N, C-alpha and C positions, 0 to 999 in steps of 0.2 A: 607550470600550464598558463597560456593567457586564455582572456575571455574570447579569442577570437578562436583559437585553437579548441577549446572546450566546446563553442557552439559548432563548429565543423564536425566534430565527432557526434555531438547531440544532431545532428541534421541528415549526417549518414545514417542513425540507427532508426529514426525517422523516417526515411526515405526505405529503409528496407520493409516496412510493413506493407509497399505498396503494392504486392499480391497478397497481402494475409487479410488487410482492414481498408475498408474506403469511411473517410471522413473520421473524424469523432479526434480530428487533430489536438483539438484541446487537452478530451481527455487521456488522450496518451502523452502529452507534453507532460502534462499534471503525473500520471502513473511513474512516466520516467525520473521525472525531479524526484519522486518520492525513493525511489528505489538508489537514486544517485545520494538521497540524503541517509540513506541506512536505515531506512522506513518501512513496517510489514506496512498491507495496504489490502482493506478489504472491497471488494465489488458487490455491491447489493444491487441484484439486475435481472430482469426476467429471463427465463432459458429462452438457448436460441441467440441473441445477441453475441457471441462469440470471444466471452469470458475467459473462456477455458484456449483459444486459440490468441488472444492477445497473452498470457502469461508465458504459453511453449515456446510465442514468438520473441518475445521479451530476452526469454532464457537463450533462445538459439542466435540472437542477432549479438549478445552482452558478450558470450562467450561462457558462459555460466552450465554448471550440470542443472539437471530439473529431474523433477520425482515430483508424480503427481498421485496423492490420495484421496479415495472418494470417500466421504465422513459418512457411515451409517450409525444406527444405532448399538449393532455390537461392533462395533470396532472398541478395539481395546487399545490402553496407554503403552503395550509394550510393542503392538502392530505400527506405532508411530517412534516410538524410540531406541525399538531394539532388545533382547535380552539377554542373558546369559543362558549357554548349553552346554549339558557334559558333553564335553569330546573323549572318546571311547579311547582314540588315541594315547591320549597323551594323558589319560586319567585325569585332566582337570576342566574348570568350568572356563568357556570362550563367548566371549562379548556379542552376539552376532548385530549388526549396525542396524536401525531400523532406517526406514525412507526419509527420516530427518536431519539425517545425515548428508546433505545436499547442500548447493547454494540458493536456489529457487525452489521454494516447496510449494504445489499449488494444495491448498488445504479445498476440495470441491466438496461444493454443501457444508461449512463449516457448522451449521445451526443443527443437523441431522445425527450429528453424533453427543454422546450421553454428554454432561458436566466431567465426569471424570477424566474421560479425554480428551475433551478439550481443554484440563486444566492442564496436562503433559507438556502442552505446546506452550504454557505459559515462560516457564522457565528457560525453554532452546529462544524463545522471543527478547526475553530479556537480559538474562545473563549468554544467551550464544554457548548456551552448555548442556548437558544433558545427564543427569545423575541418575543409575539405577543401583541399587542395592548399594547406598551408599559409596560407589563410585563415580566420579567424574568426567566427563569426557566432553573436552571440548570441539567446537564444530569450527572449519575453516570458514575463513572470511572470503566472500560476505554469506553472512547466513540472511535470507529474506522469504518472508513468506506474504503470499498474496493467495486470498481466501475469498472465495465467493460464498454469497446465501442468495434465497431466493425469499424477495419479502411476499410475496405474493401466497404460495402455499405453506399455511403453518400449521397443519396434522403432521405429524409425528415431529415435528423441531424441538429443538430447546434452545431456547431465547440465552443470548450470550450475556455473560454476566458484565457489570461493569468496568469492574476489573481487568480483563480480556478487552472488552472494544475499546480500550484504554494505551492498550500496547499497539494499535494500531495506528499510522501515523494519519494517516488520510482514510476517508472511505467516500468512494466512487463513482458512480454509474456509467453505464455505458450508452445506454439510448436504444431507441431505433433510428436508424438509416433515413433520411432523405430518402424520394422517391427516385431522383436523379442517382441516388448513391446504391440504393438496391439495384438499380439497374443495372448499373458497371459491377455489382459482386455479380448478378446472374452473369455477365457477358464475362468475365475474369474468371469463372466456374469453368466454361465452355471453351473459351479460347487455352486453357491450360491442360486441360482431357484430365484432370485429378482432380480429387477431393482435396488433395492435401496440398498448403500453399507454399508456394518457393520462397525457402528462408536462408539465407545464408551468416553466417556469424561478422559483422562490421567490425566490432573489438574484442579485443582478449580479455581473461581476464584482471592481467596484472595493467592493463588498460582502464578500465574498469575501477577499479582500488585507485587507481592514480589520480581518476577523475573526482571521486569520492572525498578523496585528501583534498583537493584543492579547492574546496563548500568550505574551509576552514581559514579562506586565504578573503574571504568576502566581506566587505566592511559593513557592518552596520554601525549607524549613526546613533549614537546615546537618543536623540528624538524617538528614533522606530523604535527601539528597547523598549523605549517609554510608553510606545503607541501602543503597542502590542500587550505591556503591562495594562494596559487603561482597558482596552478590549475585553483582555480576560475576567479583569475584575465585575466589569460590569456584567456579566452575565450571573455571577455569583450575587447580584442584587435585583435580578431579573426576576419580578414576582410572580412569572409564567414559571418558573423554573424550579421544580426540586432542589435541583443540583446543579451549580453552576462547573465551566471549567475547572481545572487542578494545577499546580505549575508546572508540570507535565504539558500540561497545553500549550505553557504560551514557551516552554523550547520547542515542541513540537512546530510550533509556528514562526519563529525565528527558522528553523530549519530550515522549513518548506518556504519560505521565504526569500534565506539564499540560495536553495535549490533554484527556483526559479528563476532566480537573477539571473546564475550560472547560463542555466537552457538559455534564457534570451541572451547571452552573450555579454553580461555585463558583472563587475566586478564589486559592485555595491546593493544597494536595496532601499527599493521603494517604498512607498507607502501604497500606491497601490499594487505592489507585490506581496502585502497582507491582507489586501482585501480581497483579490485575488484567490489565497489560499484558504481563506476562514471559513467559510463555508465545508470543504473537504476537509479542515483540520479539528473542528471544534463543534461543529451538527451531533455527530455521535457520539458527543463525550456529555451530553449536558440530557438532563434525563427533565421530563416535562411532569410539571403535576398534577393530578388523575381527571382534574374537571377541564383538563385542556386536551384529554385523550380524544382520540374518534375523529381526528384530521381538522378540529377549528385552528389548531394553530398545529404548527410543526419546529421542529429545533432550527430547522433552514433559516426559515422567517423571522426567531430570533436572532440569527445570527447577524441576519440582513437590517434588522432594526437595529440591532447595536454598532453596528456600524453606522448605520446612519446619524446617532446621536454623537459619536465620539467623532470628536473633537483631529483630522490627521493633521500631521506635522508637515511644515512645507520642508523640503528636503531638495537642495538642487543637484544637478547629475553631474557627476565628478568629473 
């Protein structure tokens, strides 16, 4: 697939949001890049900014199956993965597939479920399979998790462990719309005479998988790889952090940089691609020292300062 063909399909997908999401083009491009990089996405933002609508719209536009699970304190692991049930007619146990057997899973308010239930997702997210009673069941590709959480309301929630946060390729925020965008939201709702936006699929599952495979052809100059390593290693020596980014973060940073390059219609990665995705990829993987809790320093600022003091290579456009 040529870069021009790839970019044409990307633009068609993003144009499909015209009736559902107003503005937020950068967030949508990054989320699409993450899905194309076969990565899971954590959307952390306040209620009412269309997190669920974005996830469901992506599934419809990409031609992928979609399931939504509302995470609550009483949600059990079997409610996600499925379980064996005894069938009276065959006098045997039959596996009943849970909602995790889909292609895009929306884990809504993921931090409201107990750690035991959250951990049931780890194998699915990393290994793309589910193991129940010692038997493993593979998940059909692609399997992508879009999880949401509310950073404001913390009562009755469970903080995501570092091991789980590290499984998310990026953490994104939607944010409030601009005044003119919010006015357009009202106008679109009035004109379509329905609360449900009009979304039609743009790609098929096969076309989406082909786009994912095309990312492997994106060229990464050795100097870019070295730049990624320097950025990630700089977080490990930052005095404001108790825990820096892992080698998985390096791989994630390269994967997202390649995806962004493809989304922009290029077959090669530039240093600006790395800078563009560094905060979404790295910030949620960093742990601040206790003395920096309370808002004086946040992880995004740390990543920004690391980028500012790390020399970027001069790579010519191919």
